C-alpha positions in Angstrom: 0.0 0.0 0.0 2.9 2.3 0.8 4.3 1.9 -2.7 1.0 2.8 -4.3 0.8 6.0 -2.3 4.4 6.9 -3.1 3.8 6.3 -6.8 0.8 8.6 -6.8 2.7 11.3 -5.0 5.6 10.9 -7.4 3.3 11.2 -10.4 1.8 14.4 -9.0 5.2 15.9 -8.3 6.4 15.1 -11.8 3.2 16.6 -13.3 3.7 19.9 -11.4 7.4 20.0 -12.5 6.4 19.3 -16.2 3.7 22.0 -16.2 6.2 24.5 -14.8 8.9 23.4 -17.3 6.5 24.0 -20.2 5.6 27.5 -18.9 9.3 28.3 -18.5 10.0 27.1 -22.0 7.2 29.2 -23.5 8.4 32.2 -21.6 12.0 31.8 -22.8 10.8 31.3 -26.4 8.9 34.6 -26.2 12.2 36.5 -26.5 15.4 37.6 -24.9 14.2 41.0 -23.9 12.1 40.3 -20.7 10.6 42.9 -18.5 10.7 42.7 -14.7 7.5 40.7 -14.4 8.5 38.1 -16.9 11.9 37.7 -15.2 10.1 37.2 -11.9 7.8 34.6 -13.5 10.9 32.9 -15.0 12.6 32.7 -11.6 9.4 31.4 -10.0 9.0 28.6 -12.5 12.7 27.6 -12.1 12.3 27.6 -8.3 9.3 25.4 -8.5 11.1 22.9 -10.8 14.0 22.8 -8.4 11.7 22.2 -5.4 9.9 19.4 -7.3 13.3 17.7 -7.9 14.2 18.0 -4.2 10.8 16.6 -3.2 11.3 13.7 -5.6 14.7 13.0 -4.0 13.3 13.2 -0.4 10.0 11.4 -0.8 11.4 7.8 -0.7 13.4 8.6 2.4 10.3 10.0 4.1 8.3 6.9 3.3 11.1 4.7 4.6 11.1 6.6 7.9 7.3 6.4 8.2 7.3 2.7 7.8 
């Protein structure tokens, strides 16, 4: 049962990272001249992607401890 829950959480985290990665890609494709709001959005998407990767790395350890 624990593996199923971990798999569902992993799929959700990957989905969030993928959505943010697509948004970051479309923002970068818009052009090199970005205003302040677009730069802030770019950093927000990049930060969310990094947090998703960290969460993916930590999740198995948390489920091991909770066992």
